[in-house]
Backbone atoms as SQL, in Angstrom:
CREATE TABLE atoms (id INTEGER PRIMARY KEY, chain TEXT, resi INTEGER, resn TEXT, atom TEXT, x REAL, y REAL, z REAL);
INSERT INTO atoms VALUES
  (1, 'A', 1, 'MET', 'N', 83.479, 115.225, 95.174),
  (2, 'A', 1, 'MET', 'CA', 83.997, 113.964, 94.964),
  (3, 'A', 1, 'MET', 'C', 84.790, 114.680, 94.151),
  (4, 'A', 2, 'LYS', 'N', 84.786, 115.670, 92.983),
  (5, 'A', 2, 'LYS', 'CA', 85.701, 116.841, 92.254),
  (6, 'A', 2, 'LYS', 'C', 86.470, 116.967, 93.304),
  (7, 'A', 3, 'LEU', 'N', 86.420, 116.781, 94.334),
  (8, 'A', 3, 'LEU', 'CA', 87.622, 117.761, 95.313),
  (9, 'A', 3, 'LEU', 'C', 88.471, 116.750, 95.697),
  (10, 'A', 4, 'PHE', 'N', 89.092, 115.367, 95.267),
  (11, 'A', 4, 'PHE', 'CA', 89.460, 114.250, 96.150),
  (12, 'A', 4, 'PHE', 'C', 90.351, 114.195, 94.996),
  (13, 'A', 5, 'GLY', 'N', 90.078, 114.063, 93.795),
  (14, 'A', 5, 'GLY', 'CA', 90.672, 114.660, 92.519),
  (15, 'A', 5, 'GLY', 'C', 91.083, 115.326, 92.192),
  (16, 'A', 6, 'LYS', 'N', 90.892, 116.934, 93.141),
  (17, 'A', 6, 'LYS', 'CA', 91.791, 118.009, 92.354),
  (18, 'A', 6, 'LYS', 'C', 93.209, 118.056, 93.095),
  (19, 'A', 7, 'LEU', 'N', 94.291, 118.307, 92.121),
  (20, 'A', 7, 'LEU', 'CA', 95.990, 118.111, 92.912),
  (21, 'A', 7, 'LEU', 'C', 96.337, 119.726, 93.865),
  (22, 'A', 8, 'PHE', 'N', 96.718, 118.773, 94.661),
  (23, 'A', 8, 'PHE', 'CA', 97.378, 120.106, 95.717),
  (24, 'A', 8, 'PHE', 'C', 99.041, 119.531, 95.748),
  (25, 'A', 9, 'ALA', 'N', 100.193, 120.343, 94.979),
  (26, 'A', 9, 'ALA', 'CA', 101.807, 119.618, 95.437),
  (27, 'A', 9, 'ALA', 'C', 101.526, 118.800, 94.827),
  (28, 'A', 10, 'SER', 'N', 101.058, 119.056, 93.312),
  (29, 'A', 10, 'SER', 'CA', 100.478, 117.486, 92.756),
  (30, 'A', 10, 'SER', 'C', 100.456, 116.195, 93.453),
  (31, 'A', 11, 'GLN', 'N', 99.790, 116.126, 94.222),
  (32, 'A', 11, 'GLN', 'CA', 99.175, 115.052, 94.519),
  (33, 'A', 11, 'GLN', 'C', 97.494, 115.167, 95.112),
  (34, 'A', 12, 'SER', 'N', 96.717, 114.360, 94.495),
  (35, 'A', 12, 'SER', 'CA', 95.098, 114.995, 95.265),
  (36, 'A', 12, 'SER', 'C', 95.230, 114.904, 96.410),
  (37, 'A', 13, 'ILE', 'N', 93.916, 114.993, 96.956),
  (38, 'A', 13, 'ILE', 'CA', 93.546, 115.249, 98.164),
  (39, 'A', 13, 'ILE', 'C', 93.608, 113.981, 99.048),
  (40, 'A', 14, 'ILE', 'N', 92.935, 112.883, 98.295),
  (41, 'A', 14, 'ILE', 'CA', 92.844, 111.575, 99.003),
  (42, 'A', 14, 'ILE', 'C', 94.300, 111.111, 98.514),
  (43, 'A', 15, 'SER', 'N', 95.044, 110.891, 98.066),
  (44, 'A', 15, 'SER', 'CA', 96.644, 110.842, 98.064),
  (45, 'A', 15, 'SER', 'C', 97.186, 111.304, 99.593),
  (46, 'A', 16, 'TRP', 'N', 97.126, 112.375, 99.697),
  (47, 'A', 16, 'TRP', 'CA', 97.245, 113.242, 101.192),
  (48, 'A', 16, 'TRP', 'C', 96.309, 112.263, 102.517),
  (49, 'A', 17, 'ILE', 'N', 95.543, 112.128, 102.192),
  (50, 'A', 17, 'ILE', 'CA', 94.910, 111.490, 103.797),
  (51, 'A', 17, 'ILE', 'C', 95.448, 110.453, 103.606),
  (52, 'A', 18, 'LEU', 'N', 95.467, 108.667, 102.564),
  (53, 'A', 18, 'LEU', 'CA', 96.021, 108.017, 102.551),
  (54, 'A', 18, 'LEU', 'C', 96.900, 108.102, 102.839),
  (55, 'A', 19, 'GLN', 'N', 97.721, 109.091, 102.949),
  (56, 'A', 19, 'GLN', 'CA', 99.122, 109.151, 103.222),
  (57, 'A', 19, 'GLN', 'C', 99.312, 109.408, 105.067),
  (58, 'A', 20, 'LEU', 'N', 98.442, 110.017, 105.035),
  (59, 'A', 20, 'LEU', 'CA', 98.319, 110.398, 106.727),
  (60, 'A', 20, 'LEU', 'C', 97.968, 110.061, 107.407),
  (61, 'A', 21, 'LEU', 'N', 96.926, 108.690, 106.920),
  (62, 'A', 21, 'LEU', 'CA', 96.440, 107.382, 107.609),
  (63, 'A', 21, 'LEU', 'C', 97.031, 106.727, 107.977),
  (64, 'A', 22, 'PHE', 'N', 98.482, 106.422, 106.867),
  (65, 'A', 22, 'PHE', 'CA', 99.677, 104.917, 106.359),
  (66, 'A', 22, 'PHE', 'C', 100.310, 106.360, 108.002),
  (67, 'A', 23, 'ILE', 'N', 100.707, 106.854, 108.232),
  (68, 'A', 23, 'ILE', 'CA', 101.516, 108.040, 109.060),
  (69, 'A', 23, 'ILE', 'C', 100.543, 107.653, 110.712),
  (70, 'A', 24, 'THR', 'N', 99.784, 107.361, 110.422),
  (71, 'A', 24, 'THR', 'CA', 99.043, 107.361, 112.109),
  (72, 'A', 24, 'THR', 'C', 99.148, 106.196, 112.586),
  (73, 'A', 25, 'LEU', 'N', 99.121, 104.951, 111.379),
  (74, 'A', 25, 'LEU', 'CA', 98.652, 103.862, 111.344),
  (75, 'A', 25, 'LEU', 'C', 100.359, 103.187, 112.028),
  (76, 'A', 26, 'ALA', 'N', 101.433, 104.101, 111.654),
  (77, 'A', 26, 'ALA', 'CA', 102.387, 103.531, 111.696),
  (78, 'A', 26, 'ALA', 'C', 103.217, 104.471, 113.524),
  (79, 'A', 27, 'TRP', 'N', 102.606, 105.493, 113.332),
  (80, 'A', 27, 'TRP', 'CA', 102.417, 106.422, 114.938),
  (81, 'A', 27, 'TRP', 'C', 102.027, 105.230, 115.657),
  (82, 'A', 28, 'LYS', 'N', 100.923, 104.680, 116.081),
  (83, 'A', 28, 'LYS', 'CA', 100.554, 104.139, 116.775),
  (84, 'A', 28, 'LYS', 'C', 100.972, 102.749, 117.002),
  (85, 'A', 29, 'VAL', 'N', 101.449, 101.902, 116.052),
  (86, 'A', 29, 'VAL', 'CA', 102.393, 100.982, 116.278),
  (87, 'A', 29, 'VAL', 'C', 103.518, 100.900, 117.396),
  (88, 'A', 30, 'ALA', 'N', 104.080, 102.481, 117.173),
  (89, 'A', 30, 'ALA', 'CA', 105.036, 102.779, 117.481),
  (90, 'A', 30, 'ALA', 'C', 105.318, 102.971, 118.864),
  (91, 'A', 31, 'ASP', 'N', 103.919, 103.786, 119.205),
  (92, 'A', 31, 'ASP', 'CA', 103.672, 103.678, 120.332),
  (93, 'A', 31, 'ASP', 'C', 103.213, 102.630, 121.533),
  (94, 'A', 32, 'HIS', 'N', 102.951, 101.570, 120.626),
  (95, 'A', 32, 'HIS', 'CA', 102.049, 100.448, 121.160),
  (96, 'A', 32, 'HIS', 'C', 100.933, 100.506, 121.674),
  (97, 'A', 33, 'THR', 'N', 100.197, 101.559, 121.013),
  (98, 'A', 33, 'THR', 'CA', 98.543, 101.735, 120.955),
  (99, 'A', 33, 'THR', 'C', 97.804, 100.571, 120.773),
  (100, 'A', 34, 'ILE', 'N', 97.990, 99.661, 119.141),
  (101, 'A', 34, 'ILE', 'CA', 97.781, 98.971, 118.576),
  (102, 'A', 34, 'ILE', 'C', 98.589, 98.294, 118.708),
  (103, 'A', 35, 'PRO', 'N', 98.709, 96.083, 118.671),
  (104, 'A', 35, 'PRO', 'CA', 99.830, 95.625, 118.568),
  (105, 'A', 35, 'PRO', 'C', 100.334, 95.154, 117.164),
  (106, 'A', 36, 'ASN', 'N', 101.323, 95.091, 117.116),
  (107, 'A', 36, 'ASN', 'CA', 102.329, 94.931, 115.846),
  (108, 'A', 36, 'ASN', 'C', 102.160, 93.387, 115.723),
  (109, 'A', 37, 'ASN', 'N', 101.059, 92.967, 114.791),
  (110, 'A', 37, 'ASN', 'CA', 100.470, 91.784, 114.508),
  (111, 'A', 37, 'ASN', 'C', 100.713, 91.613, 113.207),
  (112, 'A', 38, 'LEU', 'N', 100.432, 90.567, 112.738),
  (113, 'A', 38, 'LEU', 'CA', 100.083, 89.954, 111.302),
  (114, 'A', 38, 'LEU', 'C', 98.726, 90.665, 110.436),
  (115, 'A', 39, 'THR', 'N', 97.871, 90.708, 111.410),
  (116, 'A', 39, 'THR', 'CA', 97.281, 91.685, 110.941),
  (117, 'A', 39, 'THR', 'C', 97.362, 93.430, 110.378),
  (118, 'A', 40, 'THR', 'N', 97.869, 93.898, 111.355),
  (119, 'A', 40, 'THR', 'CA', 98.033, 95.728, 111.309),
  (120, 'A', 40, 'THR', 'C', 99.431, 95.280, 110.565),
  (121, 'A', 41, 'ILE', 'N', 100.503, 94.699, 109.713),
  (122, 'A', 41, 'ILE', 'CA', 101.260, 94.490, 108.682),
  (123, 'A', 41, 'ILE', 'C', 100.094, 94.324, 107.384),
  (124, 'A', 42, 'ILE', 'N', 99.362, 93.390, 107.648),
  (125, 'A', 42, 'ILE', 'CA', 98.787, 93.527, 105.997),
  (126, 'A', 42, 'ILE', 'C', 98.029, 94.252, 105.952),
  (127, 'A', 43, 'GLY', 'N', 97.200, 94.914, 106.889),
  (128, 'A', 43, 'GLY', 'CA', 96.883, 96.577, 106.813),
  (129, 'A', 43, 'GLY', 'C', 97.468, 97.386, 106.630),
  (130, 'A', 44, 'GLY', 'N', 98.815, 97.137, 106.685),
  (131, 'A', 44, 'GLY', 'CA', 99.540, 98.372, 106.558),
  (132, 'A', 44, 'GLY', 'C', 99.891, 98.699, 105.152),
  (133, 'A', 45, 'THR', 'N', 100.274, 96.778, 104.292),
  (134, 'A', 45, 'THR', 'CA', 100.220, 96.692, 102.773),
  (135, 'A', 45, 'THR', 'C', 99.290, 96.693, 102.132),
  (136, 'A', 46, 'VAL', 'N', 97.921, 96.664, 102.659),
  (137, 'A', 46, 'VAL', 'CA', 97.095, 97.244, 101.830),
  (138, 'A', 46, 'VAL', 'C', 97.206, 98.213, 101.646),
  (139, 'A', 47, 'LEU', 'N', 97.266, 99.646, 102.930),
  (140, 'A', 47, 'LEU', 'CA', 97.228, 100.883, 102.448),
  (141, 'A', 47, 'LEU', 'C', 98.345, 101.448, 101.532),
  (142, 'A', 48, 'MET', 'N', 99.226, 100.575, 101.831),
  (143, 'A', 48, 'MET', 'CA', 100.430, 101.010, 100.818),
  (144, 'A', 48, 'MET', 'C', 100.036, 100.784, 99.748),
  (145, 'A', 49, 'LEU', 'N', 99.342, 99.605, 98.967),
  (146, 'A', 49, 'LEU', 'CA', 99.255, 99.986, 97.835),
  (147, 'A', 49, 'LEU', 'C', 98.083, 100.148, 96.989),
  (148, 'A', 50, 'VAL', 'N', 96.942, 101.024, 97.858),
  (149, 'A', 50, 'VAL', 'CA', 96.096, 102.048, 97.793),
  (150, 'A', 50, 'VAL', 'C', 96.649, 103.370, 97.668),
  (151, 'A', 51, 'ILE', 'N', 98.015, 103.787, 98.613),
  (152, 'A', 51, 'ILE', 'CA', 98.546, 104.732, 97.886),
  (153, 'A', 51, 'ILE', 'C', 99.336, 104.817, 97.214),
  (154, 'A', 52, 'TYR', 'N', 99.490, 104.233, 96.625),
  (155, 'A', 52, 'TYR', 'CA', 100.614, 103.275, 95.466),
  (156, 'A', 52, 'TYR', 'C', 99.821, 103.200, 93.737),
  (157, 'A', 53, 'ILE', 'N', 98.903, 103.255, 94.135),
  (158, 'A', 53, 'ILE', 'CA', 97.514, 103.329, 92.657),
  (159, 'A', 53, 'ILE', 'C', 97.201, 104.922, 92.604),
  (160, 'A', 54, 'SER', 'N', 96.913, 105.326, 94.036),
  (161, 'A', 54, 'SER', 'CA', 96.358, 106.598, 94.051),
  (162, 'A', 54, 'SER', 'C', 97.648, 107.058, 93.244),
  (163, 'A', 55, 'LEU', 'N', 98.556, 107.825, 93.937),
  (164, 'A', 55, 'LEU', 'CA', 99.893, 107.950, 92.847),
  (165, 'A', 55, 'LEU', 'C', 99.811, 107.209, 91.872),
  (166, 'A', 56, 'ALA', 'N', 99.436, 106.797, 91.183),
  (167, 'A', 56, 'ALA', 'CA', 100.050, 106.144, 89.574),
  (168, 'A', 56, 'ALA', 'C', 98.800, 107.085, 88.812),
  (169, 'A', 57, 'PHE', 'N', 98.371, 107.471, 89.576),
  (170, 'A', 57, 'PHE', 'CA', 96.671, 107.827, 89.007),
  (171, 'A', 57, 'PHE', 'C', 96.270, 109.394, 88.737),
  (172, 'A', 58, 'ASP', 'N', 97.660, 110.186, 90.154),
  (173, 'A', 58, 'ASP', 'CA', 97.526, 111.098, 89.575),
  (174, 'A', 58, 'ASP', 'C', 98.721, 111.722, 89.482),
  (175, 'A', 59, 'SER', 'N', 99.728, 110.898, 88.459),
  (176, 'A', 59, 'SER', 'CA', 100.890, 111.048, 87.581),
  (177, 'A', 59, 'SER', 'C', 100.490, 110.929, 86.006),
  (178, 'A', 60, 'LYS', 'N', 99.263, 109.683, 86.072),
  (179, 'A', 60, 'LYS', 'CA', 99.062, 109.725, 84.715),
  (180, 'A', 60, 'LYS', 'C', 97.895, 111.501, 84.590),
  (181, 'A', 61, 'LYS', 'N', 97.313, 111.257, 85.486),
  (182, 'A', 61, 'LYS', 'CA', 96.370, 112.655, 85.478),
  (183, 'A', 61, 'LYS', 'C', 97.448, 113.895, 85.432),
  (184, 'A', 62, 'ARG', 'N', 98.253, 113.550, 85.296),
  (185, 'A', 62, 'ARG', 'CA', 99.302, 115.018, 85.581),
  (186, 'A', 62, 'ARG', 'C', 99.687, 115.279, 83.968),
  (187, 'A', 63, 'ILE', 'N', 99.623, 114.091, 83.912),
  (188, 'A', 63, 'ILE', 'CA', 100.712, 113.983, 82.578),
  (189, 'A', 63, 'ILE', 'C', 99.362, 114.465, 81.595),
  (190, 'A', 64, 'SER', 'N', 98.344, 114.212, 81.721),
  (191, 'A', 64, 'SER', 'CA', 97.324, 114.052, 80.305),
  (192, 'A', 64, 'SER', 'C', 96.628, 115.946, 80.888),
  (193, 'A', 65, 'ASN', 'N', 97.105, 116.202, 81.739),
  (194, 'A', 65, 'ASN', 'CA', 96.672, 117.599, 81.472),
  (195, 'A', 65, 'ASN', 'C', 97.587, 118.834, 80.838),
  (196, 'A', 66, 'LYS', 'N', 98.601, 118.269, 80.004),
  (197, 'A', 66, 'LYS', 'CA', 99.563, 118.600, 80.106),
  (198, 'A', 66, 'LYS', 'C', 99.897, 119.345, 78.337);
């Protein structure tokens, strides 16, 4: 679990994975692989909020390590 909390380019690995998931979701919607409906929009919103929280924890961790 410490591996996911390790900072790489000032972001944790989990933040990178979440951002890649968000890019994949957007790509699949643009490619019409998954429908652009309310469920997809809510899922993208939740994913974006989780990314924001993860980046906030990364920032807090980076500041506390100084």
